[in-house]
C-alpha positions, 0 to 999 in steps of 0.5 A, spaced: 478 606 442 479 603 449 473 599 448 477 596 441 483 595 446 480 591 451 477 587 446 482 585 442 486 584 449 480 580 451 480 576 444 488 574 445 487 571 452 481 567 450 485 564 443 491 563 446 489 557 450 486 554 444 492 555 439 496 552 445 492 546 445 491 545 437 499 545 437 500 539 442 498 533 440 498 527 444 498 519 442 491 517 440 487 514 445 492 515 451 490 519 458 494 522 462 496 517 469 492 518 475 498 520 479 500 526 475 500 532 478 495 537 476 495 540 469 501 534 467 500 531 461 506 526 462 506 520 463 500 517 459 497 511 459 495 508 451 489 505 450 493 498 449 496 499 457 503 502 454 506 508 458 508 514 454 513 518 457 516 525 456 521 529 460 524 536 459 532 535 460 536 539 455 543 539 458 542 531 460 546 527 456 542 520 457 535 519 460 532 513 463 526 510 466 528 505 471 525 498 469 523 500 462 530 503 458 533 508 455 530 515 452 530 518 446 532 525 446 527 530 441 528 537 440 527 542 445 531 538 450 525 534 451 526 526 451 521 520 450 520 513 451 515 508 450 514 501 453 516 496 449 510 492 451 503 493 454 504 494 462 500 489 467 494 492 471 495 495 477 501 500 480 508 500 478 513 503 481 518 508 477 524 513 477 527 518 472 534 517 472 538 523 469 546 522 467 546 516 472 542 520 478 536 517 480 530 521 482 522 521 482 518 525 477 517 532 478 510 531 474 508 526 479 505 525 486 510 522 490 510 515 493 514 511 498 516 505 496 523 501 494 526 506 500 526 512 497 521 517 495 519 515 487 513 516 482 508 510 481 503 509 474 497 506 475 494 501 469 487 501 470 483 494 471 478 494 466 471 492 470 474 493 476 472 498 481 472 496 488 478 501 490 475 507 486 473 513 490 465 513 489 459 516 490 459 513 497 460 516 504 467 517 505 472 515 512 478 520 514 485 518 513 488 523 519 496 523 522 496 521 530 503 523 533 505 520 540 512 519 543 516 511 543 520 510 549 522 504 545 525 508 540 527 515 543 523 519 537 517 521 535 512 517 530 506 517 527 500 513 526 496 514 519 489 512 521 482 511 518 476 512 521 469 510 517 465 515 515 460 514 520 465 516 526 464 523 527 456 522 526 456 517 532 460 520 537 459 515 543 459 509 538 466 504 539 469 501 533 474 495 532 480 496 530 485 493 523 492 494 524 495 494 518 503 493 516 506 496 510 512 491 507 520 492 506 522 499 503 515 502 505 512 506 510 506 508 514 503 512 508 504 507 502 497 503 504 493 509 504 497 512 497 499 506 493 494 501 497 488 505 496 485 502 502 481 507 504 476 507 498 476 500 499 474 501 506 469 506 504 466 501 498 466 495 502 462 499 508 457 502 504 456 495 501 455 492 507 460 487 506 465 490 511 463 492 519 465 500 520 472 499 523 478 504 524 485 502 520 491 504 523 498 504 519 504 505 523 512 505 520 514 497 522 522 500 521 523 496 515 524 502 510 531 501 509 536 495 511 543 498 513 548 493 515 553 495 522 560 494 522 561 486 521 554 484 520 552 479 515 546 481 511 543 475 514 544 477 521 541 485 519 534 481 516 534 476 523 533 484 527 529 488 521 523 490 524 525 487 530 522 492 535 516 493 532 512 487 535 513 491 542 512 497 539 505 495 537 504 492 543 506 496 548 506 503 545 501 503 539 495 500 541 495 504 548 496 510 544 490 508 539 486 506 545 487 513 548 485 518 543 480 514 539 473 510 540 475 504 540 473 497 543 479 494 546 478 486 548 481 481 543 475 480 539 475 487 536 482 488 534 486 484 528 492 485 524 495 484 517 501 485 513 504 485 506 510 482 505 515 483 510 510 486 514 506 479 514 512 477 518 511 482 523 504 480 524 505 473 525 511 476 529 506 480 533 500 477 533 502 469 534 506 471 540 500 476 543 494 471 541 491 474 548 491 481 544 488 479 536 482 474 534 484 476 526 491 475 523 492 476 515 499 475 511 499 478 504 504 475 500 507 474 508 515 473 508 513 469 515 514 462 515 511 456 520 515 450 521 510 445 520 514 440 522 515 442 529 508 446 530 507 444 536 513 448 539 513 454 534 511 461 537 511 458 544 507 452 543 501 457 540 500 452 535 500 445 540 492 445 542 489 446 536 482 447 538 485 453 542 487 456 537 481 455 532 477 457 537 481 464 538 483 466 532 476 467 527 480 468 521 487 466 519 488 468 512 493 467 507 493 471 501 499 471 495 499 473 487 499 467 483 505 470 479 510 469 485 511 462 487 505 462 491 506 454 492 510 457 499 503 460 502 499 455 498 503 450 502 503 452 508 496 453 508 495 446 506 499 444 511 496 448 517 490 445 515 492 438 514 495 439 522 488 441 524 489 449 524 484 453 520 487 457 515 483 461 509 487 461 502 487 467 497 491 466 490 490 473 486 489 471 479 495 474 474 499 478 479 505 479 483 508 481 489 505 488 488 500 491 490 494 489 486 496 482 490 495 486 497 489 490 495 485 484 493 487 481 499 485 486 503 478 487 499 477 479 501 480 479 509 476 485 511 470 482 510 472 476 515 473 481 520 469 482 527 463 478 525 460 474 530 460 466 529 
């Protein structure tokens, strides 16, 4: 009798998932978004690159998906929405808006972007795997805490060390300081940027030197106006402390706690969007400390009409600048008014300042552009001429 009861319970437990799975159907050819939490089936990415959203909000009167529109209410408190057309390949932010209140999707992993914690979808780029996790040696992404006397606060930087770092205990490494954009923070490059997989793959293929990558908070997470302050004035001070923080606090902290090569020849900096402006403001005012510069859809500009005087006259001696800066990289997406960056690159080249221009085909102001820029920029670093 006991054996029969035990068998019946076992059959019931085994059979339950089969019945449950049979009852649940998904849009044909769709797969869960790679940024869903474990076990979450929605959002789903269709074979046609449309995204299928499904949210359970039984007490809501209106549910929306940011940038995509209002959802349709179904039975049992479920709401659904399918993208009107194919989504562009790459990474994209979204939020759920329930009765006017925006939040991250509880079924998704959080990303800091747009000045808040949000969710993300990934539309696969067919035939491309440079930012995919592969069966290669993997570097370590860790946190390092330090106190800032400039900001009077504890801060953290996110640090990538190459796979060989712990296996070569006496070797020292060059360093790339890599900055996020407006409304993002020090986690953004490692999360939505997938920089660690890009670095792992480039290093494993012999296309990049093993290096340390440091990502810190540029103090540009959100823009708040002081009483009586104009937005224009607020933008001028936006991230204004960061160049000093990097040069006077972050670099000394990294060089004290990690095995780094400490001369300018082994130090690079790059940044995306507003982080590109911070890169210009840091490197061009401290050329004794950096030999490689990268701007990815950079917000920074250089007055070509007054090239001899901008940034303290750093461009006045063209030969000296070109001898010091081994790669001055300017990248941008083809769908985000590339003429501004192309014009800057052409103008600098015409004036005798060597630049490397890269245009990401078919992408706008988004992480696919910046992943591609990183892939193009990193192989240029720390290569002997």
